[in-house]
Wavefront OBJ file of the C-alpha trace (Angstrom):
o trace
v 65.543 25.594 0.590
v 66.416 24.020 3.943
v 69.557 21.956 3.450
v 69.955 21.260 7.160
v 67.732 18.181 6.763
v 70.097 16.461 4.342
v 70.709 12.746 4.827
v 74.133 11.162 4.490
v 73.804 8.276 2.039
v 77.216 6.793 2.893
v 76.570 3.531 4.687
v 72.815 4.090 4.849
v 70.866 0.895 5.674
v 67.242 -0.148 5.316
v 64.621 0.377 2.624
v 62.793 3.306 4.263
v 65.812 5.614 4.826
v 67.058 4.793 1.327
v 63.704 5.756 -0.184
v 63.637 8.977 1.840
v 67.176 9.816 0.679
v 66.284 9.112 -2.940
v 62.995 11.057 -2.928
v 64.446 14.015 -1.016
v 67.396 14.415 -3.383
v 65.328 13.771 -6.487
v 62.961 16.610 -5.551
v 65.804 19.000 -4.775
v 67.544 18.183 -8.037
v 64.420 19.104 -10.029
v 64.607 22.786 -9.138
v 65.641 24.752 -12.249
v 68.537 27.185 -12.251
v 67.698 30.866 -12.193
v 70.168 31.794 -14.909
v 73.235 29.558 -14.687
v 73.855 27.309 -17.689
v 76.450 24.619 -18.174
v 79.072 25.152 -20.838
v 78.520 23.395 -24.157
v 81.891 21.682 -23.673
v 81.825 18.027 -24.816
v 84.045 15.404 -23.198
v 83.876 13.435 -26.452
v 86.841 15.543 -27.601
v 89.081 14.154 -24.842
v 89.553 10.753 -26.493
v 90.654 10.427 -30.114
v 91.370 6.689 -30.178
v 90.203 3.662 -28.150
v 93.822 2.980 -27.086
v 93.515 5.420 -24.159
v 90.314 3.842 -22.852
v 90.509 1.842 -19.638
v 87.920 -0.116 -17.697
v 87.209 2.737 -15.294
v 83.764 4.213 -14.815
v 82.912 6.942 -17.352
v 82.637 9.663 -14.708
v 86.026 8.923 -13.188
v 87.902 8.553 -16.461
v 86.402 11.611 -18.133
v 86.900 13.875 -15.116
v 90.562 12.853 -14.836
v 91.127 13.505 -18.533
v 89.436 16.893 -18.136
v 91.992 17.812 -15.457
v 94.934 16.562 -17.523
v 93.924 18.063 -20.851
v 91.762 21.084 -20.060
v 92.782 22.481 -16.662
v 96.027 24.067 -17.944
v 94.018 26.027 -20.529
v 91.639 27.265 -17.835
v 94.538 28.380 -15.664
v 96.055 30.357 -18.553
v 92.728 31.857 -19.645
v 91.097 32.691 -16.322
v 93.770 33.352 -13.706
v 96.946 35.294 -13.094
v 98.624 32.113 -11.845
v 101.925 30.877 -13.204
v 101.611 27.091 -13.771
v 105.353 26.916 -13.095
v 105.390 26.986 -9.309
v 101.665 26.678 -8.601
v 100.453 26.171 -5.021
v 97.579 23.655 -4.719
v 95.279 22.660 -1.858
v 93.483 19.346 -2.471
v 90.529 18.967 -0.089
v 89.448 15.361 0.469
v 92.621 14.207 -1.248
v 92.349 10.491 -0.384
v 95.510 8.727 -1.497
v 96.822 11.816 -3.293
v 95.984 10.625 -6.800
v 95.636 14.219 -8.011
v 99.403 14.750 -7.774
v 99.789 12.418 -10.755
v 97.017 14.192 -12.667
v 98.511 17.644 -12.122
v 101.920 16.337 -13.139
v 100.471 14.899 -16.364
v 98.774 18.260 -16.940
v 102.207 19.901 -17.011
v 101.926 21.715 -13.681
v 104.554 21.852 -10.953
v 105.034 23.487 -7.581
v 103.653 22.753 -4.097
v 100.757 20.398 -3.347
v 99.097 20.051 0.049
v 96.420 17.427 0.609
v 93.987 17.285 3.484
v 91.410 14.659 4.438
v 89.386 13.635 7.458
v 90.907 10.126 7.099
v 94.555 9.247 6.598
v 94.799 7.369 3.299
v 97.554 9.489 1.769
v 100.349 7.622 -0.006
v 103.661 9.492 -0.251
v 104.884 9.821 -3.836
v 108.293 10.548 -5.279
v 107.765 13.475 -7.613
v 110.206 15.788 -9.324
v 107.323 18.138 -10.160
v 105.685 18.714 -6.761
v 106.728 19.157 -3.171
v 103.936 17.326 -1.359
v 102.570 17.493 2.183
v 99.513 16.152 3.982
v 97.409 17.028 7.023
v 94.531 15.111 8.569
v 91.524 16.986 9.900
v 88.001 18.318 9.446
v 88.016 20.906 6.671
v 85.039 22.710 8.238
v 87.178 23.653 11.246
v 90.426 24.188 9.322
v 91.986 27.560 8.599
v 94.683 28.611 6.136
v 96.174 31.884 5.091
v 95.688 33.367 1.631
v 98.371 31.114 0.182
v 96.974 28.910 -2.622
v 96.708 29.446 -6.368
v 94.333 26.513 -6.839
v 91.902 24.801 -4.462
v 90.748 21.456 -5.807
v 88.207 18.809 -4.847
v 87.211 15.675 -6.712
v 84.047 13.938 -5.484
v 84.624 15.422 -2.041
v 82.084 18.232 -1.542
v 79.173 15.791 -1.427
v 80.800 14.060 1.560
v 81.089 17.265 3.604
v 78.112 18.148 5.868
v 76.246 21.238 4.752
v 77.859 24.562 5.636
v 76.319 27.489 3.773
v 79.443 29.668 3.684
v 81.936 26.887 2.917
v 82.723 27.842 -0.736
v 83.250 31.457 0.354
v 85.407 30.379 3.286
v 87.802 28.365 1.171
v 87.807 31.135 -1.427
v 89.513 33.277 1.221
v 92.455 30.868 1.141
v 93.177 31.753 -2.492
v 95.754 34.254 -3.605
v 94.343 37.126 -5.705
v 93.454 35.742 -9.134
v 93.367 32.161 -7.848
v 90.822 29.514 -8.754
v 88.628 26.850 -7.167
v 88.025 23.651 -9.178
v 85.379 21.263 -7.851
v 84.289 18.012 -9.507
v 80.831 17.274 -8.095
v 78.104 14.699 -8.853
v 75.422 16.040 -11.196
v 71.757 15.127 -10.562
v 72.075 12.107 -12.899
v 74.526 10.552 -10.446
v 71.647 9.909 -8.030
v 70.608 7.097 -10.383
v 74.192 5.978 -11.041
v 75.683 5.965 -7.532
v 72.399 5.671 -5.609
v 72.952 6.321 -1.873
v 76.211 8.234 -1.992
v 77.240 11.272 0.035
v 74.969 13.982 1.343
v 73.812 15.364 -2.009
v 74.104 15.891 -5.731
v 74.716 19.278 -7.337
v 72.111 20.693 -9.682
v 72.838 23.965 -11.467
v 70.413 25.629 -9.028
v 72.365 24.318 -6.054
v 75.661 25.462 -7.582
v 74.179 28.937 -8.012
v 73.140 29.047 -4.372
v 76.370 27.729 -2.874
v 78.733 29.766 -5.060
v 76.663 32.935 -5.231
v 79.571 35.170 -4.183
v 81.890 33.805 -6.875
v 82.231 34.070 -10.610
v 81.566 30.559 -11.865
v 81.558 28.429 -14.967
v 80.242 24.862 -15.091
v 81.462 22.112 -17.408
v 79.490 18.872 -17.864
v 81.343 15.560 -17.638
v 79.729 12.854 -19.755
v 76.350 12.731 -21.440
v 73.397 10.496 -22.173
v 75.294 7.539 -23.635
v 78.067 7.339 -21.026
v 75.491 7.711 -18.236
v 73.374 4.932 -19.754
v 76.435 2.705 -20.092
v 77.398 3.315 -16.469
v 73.886 2.507 -15.274
v 73.534 -0.772 -17.159
v 77.144 -1.976 -16.830
v 78.066 -0.704 -13.360
v 75.097 0.504 -11.291
v 72.779 -2.399 -12.048
v 75.317 -5.225 -11.985
v 77.947 -4.006 -9.509
v 76.054 -1.721 -7.108
v 72.834 -3.740 -6.948
v 73.675 -7.339 -7.887
v 77.330 -7.188 -6.738
v 78.588 -8.799 -9.948
v 81.464 -7.147 -11.821
v 80.712 -7.761 -15.477
v 83.255 -5.070 -16.387
v 85.988 -7.480 -15.409
v 84.366 -10.457 -17.108
v 83.787 -8.562 -20.358
v 86.579 -5.996 -20.201
v 87.208 -5.752 -23.955
v 83.509 -5.410 -24.697
v 83.125 -2.750 -21.995
v 86.071 -0.689 -23.289
v 84.712 -0.936 -26.853
v 81.292 0.270 -25.712
v 82.771 2.999 -23.524
v 84.769 4.542 -26.365
v 81.701 4.603 -28.590
v 79.531 6.016 -25.806
v 82.030 8.839 -25.243
v 82.024 9.662 -28.942
v 78.216 9.465 -29.124
v 77.773 11.907 -26.232
v 78.399 14.794 -28.627
v 74.989 14.036 -30.159
v 73.212 13.865 -26.780
v 74.968 16.270 -24.348
v 72.393 15.721 -21.594
v 72.381 13.923 -18.228
v 76.090 14.369 -17.365
v 77.596 12.248 -14.609
v 79.556 15.107 -13.009
v 79.922 18.847 -13.210
v 83.235 20.670 -12.972
v 82.676 23.957 -11.152
v 85.280 26.649 -11.846
v 85.021 29.486 -9.317
v 87.058 32.638 -8.914
v 86.514 35.548 -6.532
v 88.280 38.090 -8.705
v 86.193 39.358 -11.653
v 89.306 40.835 -13.257
v 90.515 37.341 -14.040
v 87.406 35.678 -15.410
v 85.296 35.955 -18.528
v 82.259 34.656 -16.694
v 79.275 36.526 -15.334
v 78.691 36.847 -11.610
v 75.919 34.604 -10.330
v 73.590 36.280 -7.867
l 1 2 3 4 5 6 7 8 9 10 11 12 13 14 15 16 17 18 19 20 21 22 23 24 25 26 27 28 29 30 31 32 33 34 35 36 37 38 39 40 41 42 43 44 45 46 47 48 49 50 51 52 53 54 55 56 57 58 59 60 61 62 63 64 65 66 67 68 69 70 71 72 73 74 75 76 77 78 79 80 81 82 83 84 85 86 87 88 89 90 91 92 93 94 95 96 97 98 99 100 101 102 103 104 105 106 107 108 109 110 111 112 113 114 115 116 117 118 119 120 121 122 123 124 125 126 127 128 129 130 131 132 133 134 135 136 137 138 139 140 141 142 143 144 145 146 147 148 149 150 151 152 153 154 155 156 157 158 159 160 161 162 163 164 165 166 167 168 169 170 171 172 173 174 175 176 177 178 179 180 181 182 183 184 185 186 187 188 189 190 191 192 193 194 195 196 197 198 199 200 201 202 203 204 205 206 207 208 209 210 211 212 213 214 215 216 217 218 219 220 221 222 223 224 225 226 227 228 229 230 231 232 233 234 235 236 237 238 239 240 241 242 243 244 245 246 247 248 249 250 251 252 253 254 255 256 257 258 259 260 261 262 263 264 265 266 267 268 269 270 271 272 273 274 275 276 277 278 279 280 281 282 283 284 285 286 287 288
């Protein structure tokens, strides 16, 4: 598959280029995985009561709760990393929101964020020593100094570089872990013209072929349907925010959609890709 012809959907204008983007990505997303399967993990378990539900989009809220509630377990189970004093590299960090998520997850240590734009907001934190650098990650170099390399909705905004996952894997300490939250194929219909690509299981296999990987789905049929009808159609197309006008109704529907996803664990919004280069610290099979 030639990925060099990818189109960047960010800021794309005009009907023809939008159709080309949509058709090109739709066709690529149809290719089946050779052997990789997503975990049967259900994000419906992340919310017990509607009190924790906010008016965020399902993909954003569920992925953040996954990091807060489930990442510590993955670190204990799959790495040799000590969560007390962990060293984190956040690629495409934006404002640095992940510092708060890692703190809520019970982690502490050093956090370094990097982004091609400078949107980082300095935070007072007793849990993390934070730092930031601005630059192009494709031309950046670090030593083997991180326990965790993290991206959240960032990989799809980076131009294609075949060896990129392997390159950043070299920045991990032995037994370290990569955690990438990426848009699943369903997100093409939810976010429309967004980033360079979506990540099917086939694409994940191809890009992380030198790593041991596990994939967790974020969301399912009901949360994806809710996002399409409440957010994509009204906000992205018609530019009307009915979430704000009907906030209580939206939160009520969102909680029930999250709970209903356990009965229809298909069409996730995002995938969480867990990758490690050291087979001694993973229970997963090598993808080749």
